[in-house]
C-alpha positions as CSV (number, residue, x, y, z in Angstrom):
1,M,0.8,7.5,-43.5
2,A,1.1,4.1,-45.2
3,N,4.9,4.4,-45.4
4,Q,5.1,5.4,-41.7
5,F,3.7,2.0,-40.7
6,A,5.3,-0.1,-43.4
7,L,7.3,-2.0,-40.8
8,R,5.3,-5.0,-39.4
9,L,6.3,-7.1,-36.5
10,I,5.8,-10.9,-36.4
11,W,2.6,-11.5,-34.4
12,Q,-0.5,-13.6,-34.2
13,E,-3.9,-12.0,-34.4
14,I,-5.3,-14.3,-31.6
15,S,-3.1,-12.4,-29.2
16,P,-3.3,-10.5,-26.9
17,A,-6.0,-12.3,-24.8
18,P,-8.4,-10.2,-22.9
19,F,-6.5,-8.0,-20.4
20,E,-3.2,-9.7,-21.1
21,S,-0.4,-7.7,-19.5
22,A,2.0,-5.5,-21.4
23,W,4.8,-7.6,-19.7
24,S,3.5,-10.7,-21.5
25,I,3.0,-8.9,-24.8
26,F,6.5,-7.4,-24.8
27,A,8.1,-10.8,-23.9
28,K,6.4,-12.4,-26.8
29,L,7.4,-9.6,-29.2
30,Q,11.0,-9.9,-28.2
31,A,11.0,-13.7,-28.7
32,L,9.1,-13.8,-32.0
33,N,11.1,-11.0,-33.6
34,A,14.5,-11.8,-31.9
35,M,14.6,-8.1,-30.8
36,S,16.1,-6.4,-27.8
37,P,13.9,-4.2,-25.5
38,R,15.6,-1.1,-26.9
39,R,14.7,-2.1,-30.5
40,V,11.0,-2.8,-29.6
41,H,10.9,0.6,-27.9
42,S,12.2,2.4,-30.9
43,I,9.5,1.0,-33.1
44,I,6.4,1.7,-30.9
45,A,7.5,4.8,-29.0
46,D,5.8,8.2,-29.5
47,P,8.5,10.5,-31.1
48,S,7.3,13.4,-29.0
49,C,8.2,11.6,-25.7
50,K,11.8,12.8,-25.6
51,D,12.3,12.3,-21.9
52,V,11.5,8.6,-21.8
53,N,14.5,6.2,-21.5
54,A,14.9,4.6,-24.9
55,H,16.8,1.6,-23.6
56,V,13.9,0.1,-21.7
57,L,10.4,-1.2,-22.2
58,A,8.4,0.4,-19.4
59,F,5.5,-2.0,-19.3
60,R,4.0,-0.3,-16.2
61,D,3.7,3.1,-17.9
62,S,2.0,3.6,-21.3
63,S,2.7,7.4,-21.6
64,W,5.6,6.8,-24.0
65,I,3.7,4.6,-26.4
66,D,2.2,5.7,-29.8
67,F,-0.8,3.4,-29.7
68,D,-1.6,4.1,-33.4
69,R,1.8,3.0,-34.4
70,F,1.7,0.0,-31.9
71,S,-1.6,-1.1,-33.4
72,N,-0.4,-1.0,-37.0
73,V,2.9,-2.8,-36.5
74,L,1.0,-5.7,-34.8
75,G,-2.2,-5.6,-36.9
76,V,-4.2,-5.5,-33.6
77,N,-7.0,-3.2,-32.5
78,E,-5.7,-0.4,-30.4
79,S,-8.3,-1.0,-27.6
80,R,-6.9,-4.5,-27.0
81,L,-3.4,-3.1,-26.5
82,R,-4.5,-0.3,-24.2
83,A,-6.1,-2.9,-21.9
84,A,-2.6,-4.3,-21.2
85,F,-1.7,-1.2,-19.1
86,L,-3.1,-0.4,-15.7
87,D,-2.8,3.3,-16.2
88,Q,-5.1,2.9,-19.3
89,L,-7.7,1.1,-17.1
90,G,-8.1,3.9,-14.5
91,F,-5.3,2.9,-12.0
92,A,-3.0,5.6,-10.7
93,H,0.5,5.5,-12.2
94,L,3.0,5.8,-9.3
95,D,6.8,5.9,-9.2
96,Q,7.7,2.3,-8.5
97,S,11.5,2.8,-8.4
98,G,13.1,0.0,-6.3
99,R,9.9,-2.1,-6.4
100,F,10.5,-4.8,-9.0
101,G,9.3,-8.3,-9.7
102,I,6.5,-10.1,-11.6
103,K,4.0,-12.3,-9.9
104,V,2.9,-15.3,-12.1
105,C,0.4,-18.1,-12.1
106,R,2.2,-21.2,-13.6
107,E,-1.0,-22.6,-15.1
108,C,-1.8,-19.3,-16.8
109,L,1.8,-19.1,-18.2
110,E,1.4,-22.6,-19.7
111,K,-1.3,-21.2,-21.8
112,G,0.6,-18.1,-22.7
113,Y,-1.4,-15.8,-20.5
114,H,-0.5,-13.3,-17.7
115,S,-3.2,-10.9,-16.5
116,V,-2.5,-7.2,-16.2
117,F,-4.2,-7.3,-12.8
118,F,-1.5,-9.6,-11.5
119,E,0.6,-6.4,-11.5
120,L,-1.5,-5.0,-8.6
121,G,0.2,-5.5,-5.2
122,F,-3.0,-6.5,-3.5
123,V,-3.8,-9.3,-6.1
124,D,-2.1,-12.4,-4.9
125,I,-4.4,-15.3,-6.0
126,C,-5.3,-16.4,-9.5
127,P,-9.1,-16.1,-9.8
128,W,-9.3,-18.8,-12.4
129,H,-7.0,-21.5,-10.9
130,H,-7.5,-20.4,-7.3
131,K,-3.8,-20.7,-6.5
132,K,-1.6,-18.2,-4.8
133,L,0.6,-16.3,-7.3
134,E,4.3,-17.0,-7.1
135,P,6.4,-14.4,-5.3
136,P,7.6,-11.5,-7.4
137,C,10.4,-12.6,-9.7
138,D,13.1,-10.0,-10.4
139,Y,14.4,-11.9,-13.5
140,C,11.0,-11.8,-15.1
141,Y,11.0,-8.0,-14.6
142,S,14.5,-7.2,-15.7
143,T,14.4,-9.6,-18.8
144,V,11.5,-7.8,-20.4
145,F,12.2,-4.3,-19.0
146,R,15.9,-4.0,-20.0
147,S,18.2,-7.0,-20.5
148,G,16.3,-9.0,-23.1
149,L,16.0,-12.8,-23.5
150,K,19.0,-15.1,-23.4
151,K,19.6,-17.1,-26.5
152,S,21.1,-20.5,-27.2
153,L,21.1,-23.1,-30.0
154,N,19.0,-26.2,-29.7
155,Q,19.0,-29.4,-31.8
156,I,15.7,-30.8,-32.9
157,N,15.5,-34.1,-34.8
158,G,14.0,-33.7,-38.2
159,S,11.5,-36.1,-39.8
160,I,14.0,-37.5,-42.3
161,S,16.8,-38.3,-39.8
162,T,18.4,-34.9,-40.0
163,E,19.2,-32.5,-37.2
164,V,18.2,-28.9,-37.4
165,M,19.5,-26.1,-35.2
166,W,16.9,-23.9,-33.7
167,Q,17.2,-20.9,-31.4
168,R,15.9,-21.2,-27.9
169,Q,15.1,-17.9,-25.9
170,Y,14.5,-17.8,-22.2
171,S,14.8,-15.8,-19.0
172,S,17.2,-16.9,-16.2
173,C,14.3,-17.9,-14.1
174,K,12.8,-20.0,-16.9
175,H,9.4,-18.5,-16.5
176,I,9.8,-17.2,-20.1
177,Q,10.8,-19.9,-22.6
178,F,10.5,-19.8,-26.4
179,N,11.7,-22.3,-29.0
180,D,11.8,-21.2,-32.7
181,G,11.3,-24.9,-33.7
182,L,8.2,-25.4,-31.6
183,V,6.2,-22.3,-32.3
184,G,2.6,-22.8,-31.3
185,K,-0.2,-20.6,-30.5
186,L,0.7,-17.5,-28.5
187,N,-2.7,-17.7,-26.9
188,G,-3.6,-21.2,-25.8
189,L,-6.8,-20.2,-24.1
190,S,-10.2,-21.6,-25.2
191,Q,-13.1,-19.4,-26.0
192,V,-14.7,-20.4,-22.7
193,E,-11.6,-19.5,-20.8
194,E,-11.3,-16.1,-22.6
195,Q,-14.9,-15.4,-21.8
196,S,-14.3,-16.2,-18.1
197,I,-11.2,-13.9,-18.1
198,Y,-13.2,-11.1,-19.6
199,E,-16.1,-11.4,-17.2
200,R,-14.0,-11.6,-14.0
201,S,-11.8,-8.7,-15.2
202,A,-14.8,-6.6,-16.0
203,E,-16.1,-7.3,-12.5
204,L,-12.8,-6.1,-10.9
205,L,-12.9,-2.9,-13.1
206,R,-16.4,-2.1,-12.0
207,W,-15.4,-2.6,-8.3
208,W,-12.3,-0.4,-8.9
209,E,-14.4,2.4,-10.5
210,I,-16.1,2.9,-7.2
211,V,-12.9,2.6,-5.1
212,S,-11.1,5.1,-7.4
213,A,-13.6,7.8,-6.5
214,N,-11.4,8.3,-3.4
215,P,-7.8,9.4,-4.4
216,E,-6.4,8.3,-1.0
217,L,-7.5,4.7,-1.5
218,A,-6.7,4.6,-5.2
219,N,-3.2,6.0,-5.0
220,F,-2.2,3.5,-2.3
221,L,-3.9,0.4,-3.7
222,S,-2.6,1.0,-7.2
223,Q,1.0,0.2,-6.1
224,N,2.6,-2.8,-7.7
225,S,4.0,-4.2,-4.4
226,F,3.8,-3.7,-0.6
227,D,6.4,-4.3,2.0
228,D,6.3,-4.9,5.7
229,R,5.9,-1.2,6.5
230,D,2.7,-1.2,4.4
231,E,1.1,-4.3,6.0
232,F,-1.1,-2.6,8.6
233,R,-2.1,0.3,6.4
234,L,-2.9,-2.2,3.5
235,R,-5.3,-4.1,5.8
236,M,-7.0,-0.9,6.8
237,L,-7.2,0.7,3.4
238,F,-8.3,-2.5,1.7
239,G,-11.0,-2.9,4.3
240,A,-12.0,0.7,3.6
241,A,-12.2,-0.1,-0.1
242,E,-14.5,-3.0,0.5
243,L,-16.6,-0.9,2.9
244,L,-17.0,1.6,0.1
245,A,-17.4,-0.7,-3.0
246,G,-18.4,-4.0,-1.5
247,K,-16.4,-7.2,-1.3
248,C,-13.6,-7.4,-3.9
249,P,-14.8,-9.7,-6.7
250,W,-11.4,-11.4,-6.9
251,P,-10.0,-13.7,-4.2
252,V,-7.5,-11.8,-2.2
253,G,-5.3,-13.2,0.6
254,I,-5.1,-10.0,2.6
255,T,-6.2,-10.3,6.2
256,R,-9.0,-7.8,6.7
257,G,-9.1,-6.3,10.2
258,P,-12.5,-5.2,11.5
259,V,-13.1,-1.5,10.9
260,R,-15.4,1.3,12.3
261,T,-16.6,4.4,10.4
262,Q,-17.2,7.9,11.6
263,R,-19.2,10.2,9.3
264,W,-20.0,13.9,9.3
265,C,-21.2,16.5,6.9
266,E,-19.0,19.4,6.2
267,S,-21.0,22.6,5.7
268,K,-19.4,25.9,4.6
269,C,-21.3,27.7,7.3
270,D,-19.6,25.9,10.2
271,S,-16.1,26.2,9.0
272,A,-13.8,27.7,11.5
273,D,-11.1,30.4,11.1
274,N,-8.4,28.0,12.0
275,A,-7.1,26.0,9.0
276,G,-4.8,23.9,11.1
277,G,-1.9,24.5,13.4
278,R,-2.2,25.2,17.2
279,V,-5.2,26.6,18.9
280,P,-5.3,28.1,22.5
281,R,-6.7,26.3,25.5
282,A,-10.2,27.2,26.7
283,S,-11.2,27.6,23.0
284,D,-14.0,25.6,21.5
285,W,-11.3,23.3,19.9
286,D,-9.8,22.6,23.3
287,V,-13.2,22.0,24.9
288,V,-13.9,19.3,22.2
289,Y,-10.4,17.8,22.8
290,R,-10.9,17.5,26.5
291,S,-14.3,15.9,26.0
292,V,-12.9,13.3,23.6
293,R,-10.0,12.7,25.9
294,R,-12.3,12.0,28.9
295,H,-14.4,9.7,26.8
296,I,-11.3,7.7,25.6
297,F,-9.9,7.5,29.1
298,S,-13.1,6.4,30.7
299,H,-14.0,3.7,28.1
300,Y,-10.7,2.4,27.0
301,V,-7.8,3.4,29.3
302,R,-9.5,3.0,32.7
303,P,-9.8,-0.8,32.4
304,H,-6.0,-0.7,32.2
305,R,-5.6,1.8,35.1
306,D,-2.8,-0.2,36.7
307,C,-0.9,0.0,33.5
308,W,-1.5,3.7,33.1
309,K,-0.4,4.4,36.6
310,E,2.8,2.5,36.0
311,L,3.6,4.1,32.6
312,S,2.7,7.6,33.8
313,S,5.2,7.2,36.7
314,Y,8.1,6.7,34.3
315,C,10.7,9.4,33.5
316,R,11.9,10.3,30.1
317,S,14.8,7.9,30.1
318,D,12.5,5.1,31.1
319,T,10.4,5.6,28.0
320,K,13.4,5.0,25.8
321,R,13.9,1.5,27.1
322,L,10.4,-0.1,27.2
323,D,9.8,-3.8,26.5
324,S,7.9,-4.6,23.3
325,D,6.5,-7.7,25.0
326,T,5.2,-6.3,28.3
327,C,4.3,-2.7,27.6
328,C,0.6,-2.0,27.7
329,P,-0.5,-1.0,24.2
330,V,-3.6,1.0,25.5
331,S,-1.6,3.1,27.9
332,L,1.2,3.6,25.3
333,A,-1.4,4.7,22.6
334,Y,-3.1,7.1,25.0
335,S,0.3,8.7,25.9
336,A,1.4,9.0,22.3
337,W,-2.0,10.4,21.2
338,R,-2.0,13.0,23.9
339,M,1.6,14.0,23.2
340,S,0.9,14.4,19.5
341,V,-2.3,16.5,20.0
342,E,-0.8,18.6,22.8
343,H,2.4,18.9,20.8
344,L,4.7,17.6,23.5
345,R,8.1,16.0,22.7
346,N,8.9,15.0,26.3
347,F,6.8,12.3,28.0
348,E,7.2,14.1,31.3
349,G,5.4,17.1,29.8
350,L,2.1,15.2,30.3
351,K,2.6,15.6,34.1
352,S,3.9,19.2,34.1
353,E,1.5,21.9,35.4
354,K,3.4,24.5,33.4
355,L,2.4,22.9,30.1
356,R,-1.3,22.5,30.9
357,S,-1.9,25.7,29.1
358,H,0.1,24.5,26.1
359,P,-1.8,25.0,22.8
360,V,-3.4,21.9,21.2
361,L,-3.5,20.9,17.6
362,A,-6.5,21.7,15.5
363,M,-7.2,18.4,13.6
364,T,-8.0,19.2,10.0
365,L,-7.6,17.6,6.6
366,D,-6.4,19.2,3.4
367,R,-7.2,16.4,0.9
368,P,-9.0,15.5,-1.2
369,Q,-10.9,18.6,0.0
370,P,-10.0,21.0,2.9
371,T,-11.9,20.7,6.1
372,N,-11.5,22.8,9.2
373,S,-14.6,22.6,11.3
374,I,-15.1,21.7,14.9
375,R,-17.1,18.6,14.0
376,A,-14.2,17.5,11.8
377,H,-11.8,18.2,14.7
378,A,-13.9,15.9,17.0
379,S,-14.1,13.0,14.6
380,L,-10.4,13.2,13.7
381,L,-9.3,13.2,17.3
382,Y,-11.4,10.1,18.0
383,A,-10.2,8.2,14.9
384,Y,-6.6,9.3,15.4
385,F,-6.4,7.6,18.8
386,F,-7.6,4.2,17.4
387,S,-5.3,4.5,14.4
388,I,-2.3,4.9,16.8
389,W,-3.5,2.1,19.0
390,G,-3.9,-0.2,16.0
391,E,-0.4,0.5,14.8
392,I,1.1,-0.2,18.2
393,L,-0.7,-3.5,18.5
394,H,0.6,-4.4,15.0
395,H,4.2,-4.2,16.4
396,A,3.9,-4.9,20.1
397,G,5.4,-8.3,21.0
398,V,6.5,-8.8,17.4
399,N,9.1,-6.2,16.6
400,S,11.4,-3.7,18.2
401,F,9.7,-0.4,17.4
402,A,9.8,3.3,18.1
403,I,7.1,6.0,18.2
404,A,8.5,9.1,16.7
405,D,7.5,12.8,16.4
406,S,7.7,13.5,12.7
407,N,8.0,17.3,13.4
408,A,4.8,17.7,11.4
409,Q,1.4,18.9,12.8
410,W,0.3,15.3,12.8
411,N,0.6,12.3,10.6
412,R,-2.4,12.3,8.3
413,D,-1.3,9.1,6.7
414,L,-2.6,7.3,9.9
415,I,-6.1,8.4,9.0
416,T,-8.2,6.9,6.2
417,A,-10.5,9.6,5.0
418,I,-13.1,9.2,2.3
419,Y,-14.7,12.3,0.9
420,S,-18.0,12.5,-1.1
421,P,-18.9,15.8,-2.7
422,R,-22.6,14.7,-2.7
423,G,-22.9,13.9,0.9
424,A,-26.0,13.4,3.1
425,C,-26.2,17.1,4.1
426,N,-29.6,18.7,3.5
427,S,-28.7,22.3,2.5
428,G,-27.1,23.6,-0.6
429,E,-24.4,25.0,1.7
430,S,-23.0,21.5,2.0
431,G,-19.3,21.0,1.5
432,G,-19.8,17.2,1.2
433,E,-19.7,14.2,3.4
434,W,-16.6,12.8,5.1
435,T,-16.1,9.2,6.3
436,L,-13.2,8.1,8.5
437,V,-12.3,4.5,8.6
438,F,-10.3,3.2,11.5
439,A,-9.7,0.0,13.5
440,E,-12.6,-1.5,15.3
441,P,-12.3,-0.5,19.0
442,T,-13.8,-3.7,20.4
443,A,-11.2,-5.8,18.5
444,L,-8.4,-3.6,19.8
445,Q,-9.7,-3.9,23.3
446,R,-9.9,-7.7,23.0
447,K,-6.3,-8.0,21.7
448,S,-5.0,-5.5,24.3
449,F,-6.7,-7.4,27.1
450,V,-5.0,-10.6,26.1
451,S,-1.6,-8.9,26.0
452,C,-2.0,-7.5,29.5
453,C,-3.9,-10.2,31.2
454,G,-1.8,-12.3,33.5
455,R,1.1,-10.0,33.5
456,S,3.0,-9.7,36.7
457,K,2.1,-6.1,37.9
458,Q,5.2,-5.0,39.7
459,K,7.4,-1.9,39.6
460,Y,9.0,-1.3,36.2
461,W,7.4,-4.3,34.6
462,M,7.2,-2.5,31.3
463,I,10.9,-1.7,31.1
464,S,13.4,-4.0,29.4
465,S,15.9,-5.3,32.0
466,E,18.5,-6.5,29.4
467,I,21.3,-4.4,27.9
468,Q,19.5,-1.1,28.7
469,E,22.5,1.0,28.1
470,Y,23.0,-0.3,24.6
471,W,19.8,1.0,23.1
472,T,21.1,4.5,22.2
473,D,24.1,2.9,20.5
474,I,21.9,0.8,18.3
475,W,19.6,2.8,16.0
476,L,19.1,1.1,12.7
477,G,16.6,2.1,10.1
478,D,16.2,2.3,6.4
479,G,17.8,5.6,5.9
480,R,14.6,7.7,6.1
481,D,14.2,10.6,8.6
482,Y,11.5,9.5,11.0
483,G,11.9,12.5,13.4
484,Q,12.6,12.5,17.1
485,P,11.8,9.2,18.9
486,I,9.7,9.7,22.0
487,F,9.2,6.0,22.9
488,K,11.5,3.1,22.1
489,L,10.6,-0.5,22.7
490,K,12.9,-3.5,22.4
491,K,12.0,-7.0,21.3
492,Y,14.2,-9.9,22.4
493,E,14.3,-13.3,20.9
494,R,16.3,-16.1,22.7
495,G,18.1,-13.5,24.7
496,R,19.1,-11.5,21.6
497,L,18.0,-8.0,20.7
498,R,16.4,-7.7,17.2
499,A,18.7,-5.8,14.9
500,S,16.0,-4.0,12.9
501,Y,13.3,-1.6,14.1
502,K,9.9,-0.5,12.9
503,Y,8.7,3.1,13.2
504,I,5.3,4.7,14.0
505,C,5.4,8.4,13.0
506,L,3.0,10.8,14.7
């Protein structure tokens, strides 16, 4: 065993600092030992991990590392090294292909520190310096992950009028800089600063321990980055996390939208035979659907009855050329919700007497636990409408967007569902407690009123009057299959049609 770890790497025992990221540790290892990522990998990798790419240092995944070996070659306690990886701290490891970049705090870097929690996509503010983290840097990522540090010779004047050549190592972005002739402490933090880092990090971990009890929340929030498509869902799910675990102990710049919850207890005794799919009209499922539909129309759509009359008078071709600025979000949400539940792909089907006997969808969930009761059906129907409404408001007047039928039973990703196996049910027959989190209806009403108030209510006011015939020729996306569009809305800026479109999948 002693021979196995005879190789020792140059390192300082004061490092790593508490919860210092693996990215930071690997950057320092490469600089101190003048090694490539591939060479460092060969020294600390678990020999049994044959399928791991030996050319890279995967600092967001610790599954390939032999921590016993890693600890011995650095002379550092294994627990300090494990704390450098999110997957060792209870965060889900997700495939992050195509999502690169490292966020940094300049003031932390000046002291040789980078927190592992800066790797989380929702963390965008340094909790110690209260400054926004710099945007993700691709060079920081690729330098440590694969390419290695660049090297150049640097002249430093000696104390006896001589010049000595030293090696300077750096990344293209200059976030990583190391000079052999000016080696100082790898960890420039004081004991007070280290204690503050440890305490704040421990607070975040305790908060995450509660959040991670729900896989839906944990898997989404564990991502290293979020793009524009994730923005609305991030606001909702982060709000759900704070509803579940309390306010995040770290400062976060995410705009929290007001949310509402809907709870019910799932008992084994009231589970229905239907595990999803379509159910016939006049069944208990349909009675519940019609009741929820009447409630939604009476409380939320009726105040926009002029908009609803206008939209419901349109034919199928009209719904493919709506105006993102003038279309009523409430009426559009109600139409899309009904079409999804009644499984209609043609807008005119809402007005067809022949389709009034068309089966409806039984709203059920299959994760983290299956649920297929009438009470679940009612709650999901209710929350699904507000989720669609919120998505539409997120894009209306801002983007060109389309509402598409994803050819699935319904898009469960629009619903935030939290399951607790020890719910508030009284009997031993309990299957647990469910909590749905969705956009606050009052906030949606307020925003929708503003968007509709003052509009000129005339014939076809929701339809775009510019370049109508060009829409079907312009269908740009990101290469993914979104299903069949049932509504298309254009956004014009300075008389020009936006060239990119957002999608809401039902």
